N, C-alpha and C positions, 0 to 999 in steps of 0.2 A: 768791123772788129776794132777794138781799141788799140792804140799804139802800145807796143810792148817794151818793157824795160827788163833786160836779161843780162846775166853775167856772161863772160866769154867762155866759161867751161864749168862743168859740174865736178866739184871736188868733195870727196867724203872726208870724214874727220881723221882718217889715217893718211891723208894726202894723196889718195889715189884718184885719178881723173876717170870719170865714167864717160866713155866715148862709144860704147857699143850697147845696143838694146835689142833684146829678143822679144818680138811681138807675136803672141799667139792669136791666130785668127779663128780658131775653133778648138773645142775639146774633143770633137768627134774624129773618128778614123775608120777607114775601111779595112784595117787590120786589127788584130788583138794580140800584139806581141807580148810574150810571157813575162818579160821584164818591165813592161811599160804600164800594163793595165790588167784589170780583172777580165775574165772571159765574158762575164755578163755585167757590162758597165751601165750605170745610170748617168745619163748626160744632162747638162744644164738646160733648164727651161729657156725658151727663146728670149723672154724679157730680161733674163739675167746676163745675156750675152751682149757685148758691145756691138753696135752697128758698124758697118764698114766705114761710114762717115766718122764715127767716134774713134775708130782705130786710126784713121787717117789724121785726125786731130792730134791724137797722142804722138804719132810719128812726127808731125809738124812741130809740136812743142819740143820734143827731144832734139830735132834737127836745129831748132833755133837756139838751143842750149849747147851747141857745139858737138853733138853726137855725130860721128862720121860713118858709123856702120849700123845698119838695121838688118836683122834676120827675121823673116817671117817663118813661124813655126805653127804646130798644132798641139795635139792631134795631127791630122793630116791636112795641110793647108788647101790642097786641091779639091777637098770635098766641100769647101765653102763657096756657095754661089756668089758670083761677082768678084772672085779673087783677082782676075786679070785687071779689072777696073781699079781695084785697090793698088795693085802693083804699078799701074800706069800713073796713079796720083803720087805715090811715094817716090817713084822714079824721077819726079820733077823737083825733089827737095835738095838736090845737089850733093847727095851722099858720095863718099869715096868708095864705099863698098855696100852693095845691096844684094842680099842673098836669101835663099830659102832652103829649108830642110824638108825633104819629102821622101815618101816611100817609093816614089816613081811609078806606082801602079797606074796612074793616069797621065804620066808625062808624054806618052806617045801622041796625045792630042793637045796637051798644054804647053809643051816645050817651046815651040816657035812663038805662040802668042805671048808667053811670058818674056822671052828674049826681046821681042819687038816692043813690049811695054816698058822695058828698061831694067829688067832684072840682070844683074851682072854674073852671079855665080849660083851654083847648086850644090847642096850636100844631099847625097842619096843614102838612105839607110839600107844596108845589105849585109845580113849576118850569115848567109849560107848560099852556096852555089849548087846545092843538091835539092831538087824539087821537093822530095818528101820531107827532108829536114827543114827546109825553108817553110813549108806549111806547118810543121810542128811548132816552130818558133813563133810564127805569125798567127797561127791557129787557122787562118782562112786565106792567106795570101797565095797568089799565083806567081811563081818565079818568072815565067815566060813574059808576063805583062811588065814586070819590073825591068827585065833585060831589054825589052823593046823600048821602054821609057828611057833607059840609059842611052840607047842608040839614037833615039830621037833627040835627046839633049845634045849629044855629040854633033849631030847633023845641024842643030840650030846654031851652034857656034858660041856657046857661053865662054866667058873669059877663062874660067876653070870649073871643073867638076870634081868633086871629092866624094868618095865612099866613106860611110861611117859603119864600123862593125863592132858590136858589143860582143866581146869574147867571154864565153862561159865554159868553165871546165866541165868536161864530160858531155857538152852539148855541141859546141862547134869549134873547140880549140884545135881540132884536127884539120881544120880548113884554113888556118892562118896563111900558109904558103900558097894555097890555091887562090885565096883572095888577093894576095900580093901579085901573083902571076896574072890574074884577071885585070887588075889595075894597070900593070905593066903593058899588057896586050892592048888595052884601050887608051893608053897614054894619059891616064888620069891619076889623081892622088887618092890615098886611103888613110884614114885614121882608125886606130884600134882603141876602144874605149873600155875602161873598167866599169862594171855594172854599178849603177847608182842605187843606193838603198832608199828608194822612195816608194811609199805605198806598201801595204801588206799584200803579198802575193801567195797563191796556193800551189803554183805549178812546181816550184823548187825552193830549196833552202839556199839563200844567197851566200851563206858561209861555205856551203859545199861547192858552189859553182864559181866562186871568186877566182879570177885569174889575173895576175898582176901584169902591168905593162912591161916590167923587166923580163918576165917569163916569155911574153910574146916577142919582145925584141931579141932575146937570146935565140929563139927559134928562127926568126927571120935571118939573123946574122950567121946562122949555120949554113946558109946558102948565099945570101947577099950582104956584103959589107955595108954598114950604114955610117954615114958621116953627118955629124950634127950641122944643122943650118942655122944661120942667124935670122932668117926670114921669120916674120911674125905677122899673122893675118888678123890680129886683134882678138883672137879667141884663146882657149886654153891649150891648144895642141902644141907639143914640141915636135919640130919637124926634122927629118933626116933625109939624106939623099943616097941613092945607089949610084955608083960610078957609071954604070952602063944604061941608065934609064932616066927619062925626064920626070917620071912619077916620083912624088914625094911620099914618104911614110910618116904619119903623125901618131902621137900617143897622147891620149887624154886620160890623166891619172889622178882622179880625185882622192884616191886612197893612198897610193904609194908615193906620189910626188905632188903633194898639196900645192895647188896653184893660186892660193888666196892672196899671197903677198903682193902680186901685181894685178889683182882682179880689176878689170875695167868694165864690168858687165852688170846690167840689171835686166829683169824680165817683167813683162806685163802680161798677165793671163787674159784670156778672152772675156772674163767677167770684169776686167778692169782693175785687178789687184796688182799693184806695183810691188814685185818681190825684189828685195835688196840683196838676197843671197839664195842660191840654189838649195843649200843645206840648212837654212833657218827659216823661221816663220815671220821674220821681220818684214813688215809690209804696210802698204797704205792703199786704201780703196779709192781709186780715181773715178769710179763710175758715177757716184753722186755729184762729184765736182763737175764732170762733163755735162751731166743732165741738168744741173742747177744753173749752168752758165752756157747755154747752147750757142751763143754768138760771141763769146769772149774767152780767149785762151789764157788770159793773164792769171786767173785763179788756178788753172791747171799748171801753168809754169811755176807759179809760186809754191804750189804743193810739192812738185817734183824737186825743186831746189831744197825745200825744208826736209824732204824725206831722205836726203843724202846722209843726214845725221843718224839715220836708223841702220845704215849699212854696217854689219858686224865685221870684225877683223878677219874672221875665218869660220869655215864650217867645221863640223866635228863628225864626219862620216866614220863608221866602223866597218870592219870586215867580218864580224862575228854573227851577222844576220840580224843585229839589233836595228830596228827601224825607228828613227827619231821623227821623221816627217811622214805623215800618213797620206798626204796627197800623192796621187799617181803622177807619173811623168807626163801623161797626156794633159793633165791639169796644170802642170808647171809651165809648159810652153817651151819644150825642147831642151 
C-alpha cells in the first residue's frame, strides 16, 4: 500500500470534528421491528454489499483520519457471517471506543467471542419486557432469546452494556418504568429514543405514536430523581444519574432536543454509501472507490476528506408523520 498523507482530524465546514463512525455490516435482520422496516423487506443483492475486507478498509481509513469511535450496526450485525473476524481486525486499530448495536437474539453464543475479539461495549435494542408485546413490535422476535443474550453479555464482561428503547405512545410507553427497573436490576444503562421518521411504514402513524423525551423523563422522575451528568460517550445521548443506582439514563431526542450543533458522526451503509447526516440524503458512494483501488487506501481517504463539505448543518425531522427520508432504518446503519 502506498504511504498515506492524512490530516490530523476530519473537520466539516461548520467546524465540527468527526470522530465517530457507524459502520453497517448488513441490511438484513432476524427481526422486523415496526418502526425500522417493512414486514416484507427486499434486501440488497450480494454484489451490492461491501465485503468484510472492504468494511475493514473503510474502518482503517477513518481510524487513520483521527476517528476514535466505531460502532458496528445493521440491520442486525450478528447475522453477517464472519462478523467476529471483522471485529478482531477493527479491534487492532487502536480505537478508544469500539461498540456494536444488536438485538441480542444471538448474543448468547456471540458475546464471549466478540469480547475476546476486542469489542468494548454493546448497545442492545429492547422495547418491551412483555413477550406478546415484544413479538408485536418486532413481529417475529423471541424475548427469551434476547434476555438470555443480555445475560451472556453481562457474563462476558463488556466495559458497559446499554439498552436502547424506542418509546411509542400507545405501544410501549406504559413500560418505561419497567425498563428502568430492569436496567437497575442488571446494573446496566438505558437510553430512551424518540422514533425516527425514516421510511414509509404501514403499521402505525408516527404522528400518533410520537412520545417526547421530556414526557419519558417526567415519568421516570415521578419515581427516580434524575441528575444531569457531564459524561459524554461520543453519541447523541444526554445522560442522567439516579442517586441510588450505577445505571445511567440516556435520552436521544432528534425531535425535541435537536443534537445537530455538536454532531460528530457519520454513517457508512453496507452498500458503501457515506451518509453525512441521518436526516438528509447528503452522501458519497465509496464502493466504486474501494473496488477501483483494491490495494491503495489513499483515494478512499481523499474522498472521505472531501465529503466533509457535504455534511449539512442540521436535519429537519418533523413530528407530524411527514417522511422526508424514504430509506428505512435498517438501510441507514443504526
